C-alpha positions in Angstrom: -64.0 40.2 -26.1 -65.5 37.2 -25.7 -66.3 35.4 -22.3 -62.8 33.8 -22.7 -60.5 36.9 -22.6 -57.7 35.3 -24.4 -59.7 35.5 -27.8 -61.9 37.7 -29.9 -65.7 37.7 -29.8 -66.6 35.4 -33.0 -69.7 36.0 -35.3 -70.3 33.8 -38.1 -72.2 35.3 -40.8 -73.5 33.5 -43.8 -76.0 33.4 -46.5 -77.8 29.9 -46.8 -80.5 28.5 -48.7 -83.4 27.0 -47.1 -81.7 23.7 -46.9 -78.8 25.2 -45.5 -76.4 24.9 -48.3 -73.8 27.6 -49.0 -73.5 27.5 -52.9 -75.1 25.8 -55.8 -72.7 22.8 -55.9 -69.3 21.6 -54.5 -66.4 23.9 -55.9 -69.0 26.5 -57.0 -68.5 30.3 -55.7 -71.0 31.4 -53.3 -71.2 34.4 -55.1 -73.4 32.6 -57.5 -76.2 32.8 -54.7 -74.9 36.0 -52.9 -76.1 37.7 -56.3 -79.8 37.4 -55.2 -79.2 39.1 -51.7 -81.4 42.3 -51.5 -79.3 45.4 -51.2 -80.7 45.7 -47.6 -79.0 42.5 -46.7 -75.7 43.4 -48.7 -75.5 46.5 -46.5 -76.3 44.5 -43.4 -73.1 42.2 -44.2 -71.0 45.0 -44.9 -71.9 46.9 -41.7 -71.0 43.8 -39.6 -67.6 43.7 -41.5 -67.2 47.3 -40.8 -68.0 46.9 -37.1 -65.5 44.2 -36.9 -61.7 44.3 -35.9 -60.8 41.4 -38.5 -62.6 38.9 -40.8 -61.4 35.3 -41.6 -62.3 33.2 -44.4 -60.5 29.6 -45.3 -57.9 29.4 -48.2 -60.4 27.5 -50.3 -62.8 30.1 -50.1 -60.2 32.4 -51.2 -59.1 30.4 -54.1 -62.9 29.9 -55.4 -64.3 33.2 -54.6 -61.0 35.3 -54.8 -62.8 38.2 -52.8 -61.2 41.3 -51.3 -62.9 41.4 -48.0 -63.5 45.0 -47.9 -66.3 47.3 -46.9 -68.6 48.7 -49.1 -72.0 50.0 -49.1 -71.4 51.7 -45.7 -68.9 53.9 -44.1 -66.2 52.2 -42.1 -62.7 50.9 -41.9 -62.0 47.6 -43.6 -61.2 44.8 -41.3 -58.0 43.1 -41.1 -58.0 40.0 -43.3 -57.3 36.5 -41.6 -56.6 33.6 -43.8 -55.7 30.1 -42.2 -53.4 28.0 -44.6 -51.5 25.4 -43.1 -49.2 25.0 -46.1 -49.5 28.7 -47.4 -51.2 27.8 -50.4 -52.6 31.3 -51.2 -51.8 32.6 -54.7 -49.7 35.7 -54.5 -52.1 37.3 -57.2 -55.0 36.8 -54.9 -57.4 39.9 -54.0 -57.1 39.3 -50.3 -53.4 40.5 -50.7 -54.5 43.9 -52.0 -53.3 47.0 -50.1 -56.9 48.1 -49.0 -56.1 46.1 -45.4 -53.5 44.3 -43.5 -53.7 40.6 -44.3 -52.7 37.8 -42.0 -51.8 34.3 -43.3 -51.8 32.0 -40.4 -49.4 28.6 -41.4 -48.3 25.7 -39.8 -44.6 24.7 -39.2 -44.8 22.6 -42.5 -45.6 25.4 -44.6 -43.1 26.0 -47.6 -40.5 28.8 -46.8 -40.5 30.0 -50.4 -44.3 30.2 -50.6 -44.0 32.2 -47.1 -41.3 34.6 -48.5 -43.5 35.2 -51.6 -46.5 36.0 -49.6 -44.3 38.4 -47.3 -43.2 40.2 -50.5 -46.8 41.1 -51.3 -47.2 42.5 -48.0 -48.9 39.6 -46.0 -48.1 39.3 -42.1 -47.4 35.6 -41.5 -48.3 33.9 -38.4 -46.9 30.3 -37.4 -49.5 28.7 -35.4 -49.3 24.9 -35.1 -47.2 22.2 -36.0 -48.8 20.2 -38.7 -51.9 22.4 -39.3 -53.2 25.7 -38.0 -54.2 25.7 -34.5 -57.2 27.8 -34.5 -57.4 28.2 -30.8 -53.7 29.6 -30.9 -54.6 31.7 -33.7 -57.5 33.3 -31.8 -55.1 33.8 -28.9 -52.8 35.4 -31.2 -55.1 37.9 -32.9 -56.4 39.1 -29.5 -52.7 39.6 -28.2 -50.8 40.7 -30.9 -53.3 42.6 -33.3 -55.9 43.9 -30.9 -58.7 42.0 -32.3 -61.7 41.9 -29.8 -64.5 41.1 -32.6 -63.8 38.8 -35.5 -66.2 38.1 -38.4 -66.1 34.8 -40.1 -67.7 34.4 -43.8 -66.2 30.9 -43.8 -66.9 27.9 -46.1 -68.5 24.5 -44.4 -64.9 23.1 -43.3 -63.6 26.3 -41.3 -67.3 26.8 -39.9 -67.2 23.3 -38.6 -63.5 23.5 -37.2 -64.4 26.6 -35.3 -67.5 25.0 -33.9 -65.9 21.9 -32.8 -63.2 24.0 -30.9 -66.0 26.1 -29.3 -64.8 29.3 -30.6 -68.0 30.9 -32.3 -70.5 33.0 -30.2 -73.0 34.3 -32.6 -74.4 33.5 -35.9 -76.1 35.9 -38.4 -77.8 33.9 -41.4 -79.1 35.7 -44.3 -81.7 33.2 -45.7 -82.4 32.8 -49.6 -85.4 31.5 -50.8 -83.8 28.5 -52.7 -83.3 24.8 -52.2 -79.7 23.6 -53.8 -80.0 19.9 -52.6 -77.1 17.8 -53.5 -75.6 15.3 -50.8 -72.0 16.8 -51.4 -73.2 20.2 -51.7 -71.7 22.3 -48.8 -73.7 23.3 -45.9 -73.2 25.7 -43.2 -71.4 23.6 -41.0 -69.3 20.4 -41.8 -67.2 18.0 -40.4 -68.8 17.5 -36.9 -69.2 14.1 -35.4 -72.7 14.3 -34.1 -73.9 11.0 -33.1 -76.9 12.0 -30.6 -78.7 14.9 -29.4 -76.3 15.4 -26.6 -73.8 16.3 -29.5 -76.0 19.0 -30.8 -74.4 22.7 -30.4 -77.3 24.7 -28.9 -78.4 28.1 -30.2 -80.6 30.7 -28.8 -82.6 32.6 -31.4 -82.1 36.3 -30.4 -83.3 38.2 -33.2 -85.0 37.7 -36.6 -86.4 40.4 -39.2 -86.3 41.3 -42.8 -83.4 43.1 -44.7 -85.3 43.9 -48.0 -86.8 40.4 -49.2 -84.1 38.3 -47.2 -85.1 36.8 -43.6 -82.2 37.6 -41.1 -82.0 35.3 -38.0 -79.6 36.2 -35.4 -78.2 33.3 -32.8 -76.2 33.1 -29.7 -74.3 30.1 -29.2 -75.4 28.6 -25.6 -72.6 27.2 -23.4 -73.5 24.1 -21.6 
């Protein structure tokens, strides 16, 4: 558990270019960049998955990447898959609904009951957390209390990462650095949507480790609580 016993310890893991981008251009799959990760970095990524009780990505990432979010390259149990989707906009054919591991779809009260019914038929657990949109703080509490999640890994996109940071729900960061510059003013970066106006608004980190996994630099940070 995190310092807050009502929620899991949350670790954000992501590949990033030198200029902090998550993909080649807006709307493109992150898999385009991930193919350049060394095998050792892939092993690291999947080891963190195996060590986590659950893994969370946003619904847009599921739509673009259609990942299974399972463990490969190492021995270990597949984590519970958690997808926040306020309107239950998850394709019933999405790979994340495979039988490899339980999948939780977090929705708001505004979600279409028909879409919810279809997802339930596909085996998904539905958690209603929030009136108009998914309440991520409530979701974290629900994961801890109802599913026993004490360690959550996030492989989110820019929007989900920004929402989690704005709510103070991320404890650690592991970055897999790729030797590219993507550029592009609208290309998603690691964290989006924060209303940073001065140095006082910056999220402060403490570098805890830096090392190579194959040819990829890995940096690990702890999020400092002010």
